[in-house]
N, C-alpha and C positions, 0 to 999 in steps of 0.2 A: 423552555426558559433560557437555557444556555445558548441555543441556536439564535434566539431573538437578540440576545446581548451581542453575540458575534456579528450578526447582521447590522445592528445599530452602529457598532464600532467601525465596520467596513464603510458604511455610508458616511460616517463622520470623517474618516480619513480621506475618502475621495472628495469630500467637499472642502478640504483644507485649503487648496489653492484659491478658490473663490472667496473663502473666509479671510484669507490673508490679504487679498486685494481689497476687499471691503473694509477690513480693519485699518489697512494702511491709508486708504482714502479718507476714512472718517477721522483718523488721528491727525493726518496732515491738514485737513480742512479745519479742524476744531482747535488747533494749537497755533501759537505765533509762528512767524516765518522762520525763526531760529530753530524750531523743532521740525522734524521731517518724518514722513511715513515711508520713505524710500526703502528702509530695511525690510519692511513687510512685503513691499512690492517686489523686491529682489528675491526674497525667499520663495515666492509663489511659483515661478517656473521650475525652480529646483525641486520643489516638492512634487510638482506635476510630472516631472520626467519619468520616475519609475512607476507612476500610477496610471498615467493616461497614454493614449495612443500618440503617434507622431503628430497628427493633426491637433489633438487636444493640447499637447505641449506647446506647439507653435501658437495656437490661439491664446493660451494662458500668457505666454511671453508678450504677444502683441497687446493683450488687454492690460498687462502691467505697465508697458511703455506708454500706451495711450492715456491711461488713468493719470500717471505721473505728469505727462505732457499737459493734459487739460488742467490739472491742479496748478501747475506753474503758470499757465496762461491766465487762468482766472485770478490768481493771487498776485500777478505782476512780478514774478521773480524769475522769469525765463532768461533775462539778460544777465543774471549773476553767474559767476563761475561755478558756484556750488550746485546750481540747478543743472548746468551742462554736465558736470561730473556725475550727478545722480542719474541723469538720463543715460549717459554713456555706460554707467555701471549696470543698470537694468538691462540695456540692450546686450552687453557682452555676456552677462549671466544667462539671459534668455537663449543666446546662441549656444552657450555651453550646455544648457539644459537640453536643447535639441540634440546635440551630439551624445549626451548621456543617454537620452531616450533611444537613439539609434543603436548604441552599444548594448543596452539592456534588451532591446527587442531581438538583436542578433543572437545574444546569449540564450534567450528564451527559445528562439527558433531552433538553435543548435541542440539545446536540451530536449526539445520536443521531438526532433529528428532522431536523436539517440534513443529516446524512450520508445518511439514507434518501431525502430529496428529491434530493440530489445523485446518488445511485446510480440512482434512478428516472429522472432526466433522462438519465443516461449510458446506461442500458439502452434508453431510447427512441431515442437517437441511434445507439447501437451494439448492435443486436440480435444475439444469438448465432447464428452460422451453423449450417446443418445439419451433421450428422456426416459425411455423404457428399455431395460435390458433384463432378459431372463425373468420377466414378470414383475420386476421391481421398478419403482419410480426413482430416478437418479438425477442429481444435479451436481455440477462441479463449478468451482469458481477460483480464479487466481487473481490476486490483486497485488500490484507492486507498491512498495513503500514510496512515500513522497520524498524521502531524503535521498538525493542522488539519482542516478539513472542506471546503476549496474544491474545486469541480469542476475536474478537470484537463482538459488538452487532448490527451490520448492518443487515438488513433483506429485503427480497423481496419475492413476490409470485404472481402468475398469475393463474386465475381460469376462465374457460368458464362455465357460469351459464345460467339458463333460463332467467335471467334479463340482460344478456350481458356479455362481458368479463370484469372481475373485477380484479384489481391489487392493491397491497399494497407495498410501500417502506417505511422503517422506520429505526429508530436508537434507540437502548436501551441504557440508561445511564450505563456506566461502561464497564468492560471487564471481561474476565475469564469465568468459567463455570456458574457463576450466570447469566451473560448476555446471554449465550447460552440457559440457562433454560428459561429465559424470552422470548427469540426469539422463542423457540419452542412453548410456550404458545400462543404468538401472532399469529404465523403462523397457529397453530391448530385451534384456535378460528376463524381466518379469513376464513379458508377453509370451516368450517362448516357454519358460518354465511353467507358467500357469496352465498351459495346454498339456504339457507332457508329464508333470509330476503329480503323483497321486495324493500327496499330502502337502499341507501348507508349510510344514517344517522343511520338507525337501525343497520347496520353492525358495525359502529363506537361505538355504545352503547354496543353491545355485546363484543367488544374488551375491553371496559372500565370495564365491569363486570368481564370478565375473568381475567384481571390483578388484580382487587380488590380481587378476591378469592385467587389468587396466593400469594398476599402480606400477607394474614392472615396466610399462612402456614410457613412464614419465620420471622425471627427476625433480629435486627441489623439495621445499618445505611442504607444499600442498600435497605432493605425492606421499611424503613420509607421514604427515599428520592428518591427512584427509580422512573423513569418515562420513557416514550417512545414517541418520536415524530414520527408521521406517516402521510403519505398522501395516501388517498384511491381514486382510479379512477374507473370509470365505463364507458364502451363503449357499449351502447345499440346496439342490432342487428338491422340493417336497418336504423338507424339514424346517421347522420354525426355530432355527438356531443360527447363531453366528459364531464362527471360530476365528480366533485372533492369535497372531504371533507378533509380539512387540519387541523391537530392537532399539531401545533407548528413546522412544518417541512418546509425546504426550498421549495419555490414555484416551481412547474414543469415548463418546457419550452415547447412551441409549436413551432416547426420548420417547416416553410412553404417551398413549393417546389422552390420558387423564392429566397430562402436564408434569408428571413426575420425571425426574432425570436420574439416571444411574450411570456413574463412571465405570469403565471396564478396564481397570489396571491389570498389568501382567501379574500372574501369580508368582512367577520367578523372574525378577528383572534380568535383562540380558544386555550385553554391550551393543553399541551400534554396529552396523556393517562396516567393514574395513578396519576393525580393531582386533581381528583374530589373533594377532601376534601377542596380545596381552593375556590371552587365555581362551580356552575352548570349552564352551558349555553347550550341551545339546538343546536345540530348540524344542519347546513344548507348547502346543497350541492350547489356549484356554477356550472354553465353550460357554455360551450364555444363551438363554432363551430370547427369541426375537419374534414376538407375537405380531399378529395383524394390527395395522394402525400405528405401529412403532416406527421410529426413524433412527437410523444409525448415523452418527456424525463423526467424521474423521477430519482432523485439522492439523496444521503445523503450528509451531510456537509463535508465529507472527500474530496469531489470535490470542493465545493465552498469556503472552508476555508483553502485550501492548500496555503501556503505562499512561496514567493520567498525570496531571500537573504535580500531584503529591507523590508520585512514584509508585502508586498502587497498580498491581496487575489487573487486567480484565479477567473475570472469572466466568467462562461461558456456562458452567454448571449453574451458578447462581443466577446469571442473567436470563437463562432459558427456563428455569423452574416455574411451573404454573402457566407457561405461555402456550396454551393449547391452540390459539389462533395462528401461531407461527408454524404449526405442524401440518397445515393443510396440504402443502406440497413442498418438496425439497427446495425448489427454486425460491419460494417465498421465505423459507427458513434462512437460506444463505443471504438473501437480501437483507433480512432483519439483522443478522449478525454483522454484515458489512457496515450497515449504518451505525449500529450501536458501538462497534469497536472504534470506528473513526470518531464518533462523538466522545467516547471515553478518552481517547488519546489526543483530543483537540484537533483532529484532522491531520496530525503529523505522525503517522506510523513509522517506526524505526526499522521494521523488517517486513519482508514479503509475507503473503498469507495464501495458503492453498486450503481449500475446503471441499469435502465431498459429503453429500447427504444422500442416504438410501432409505426409502420408505417401503415397507411391506404393505401393500394395499389390504 
């Protein structure tokens, strides 16, 4: 229903230039010569400038000028100074509309270019994992917010190791190339530690040390106040369990085949990575059953903190409860989440979003 209303509004807005020309012509023709529809005709190309292509804007301006010219010829007022002034006004505004259209298109092309570069950098740092790793079905998804074109700090990685399939999902504070640098450090440290460390707790400590080393190489507020929230997951080979270490990140969800949803919060909350100066607490992995047919969902706060027009957060636990059709395969689940969170936020997400879904066949 909401998508239908949005589509109707978009069609109405795009038809405004034509409606203004028609309204101006009808008003001018139906009223005495002292009244004029020129203001409606003048507004038409200005409205068209940000909505139409360059050709569409030019055609709208030409149509507005021709309609006004025909009206003046038909009504015998072309020899009056007011008619010449009106025609000159519509012509000048049409030329300005074309210039505005060129500026808008140039800005859109520049933004598109920046976004393409950002997405290319993001894909280089966050390659999409294989669909099957260690016997599990896996899908990952990264979606940039629509506001601005800064490269975000959301991250994910999947690694098949001698200790089981290990995953990380996290969110680096801030945006831009500084955030991408921190993402690269975390991902690189995770891939190395996931292979070498026997426990998930040891992996978390390796990440902490890697970020601490990185901070010593930089100065400024970002270096002093930067932190990274992460959740680490381990799926041991042969055991139907999942182990989790959560460092200040949204709790993963375990989606069962019957449609029930179980959040997996940390038993003992811990600080994000990079905040070790505020206190040191030993990492402790939590363990939960992970039966066949269940799906583990890890995500960043771009999903859970997406707001609707009333300021209400999107709740993935509530949104996925009872949705057995969404659990057929991880890619379909992430597709459903992407559509629903954008619908919830009206298409204007304020933060990037990273998702990983892992299904035990």
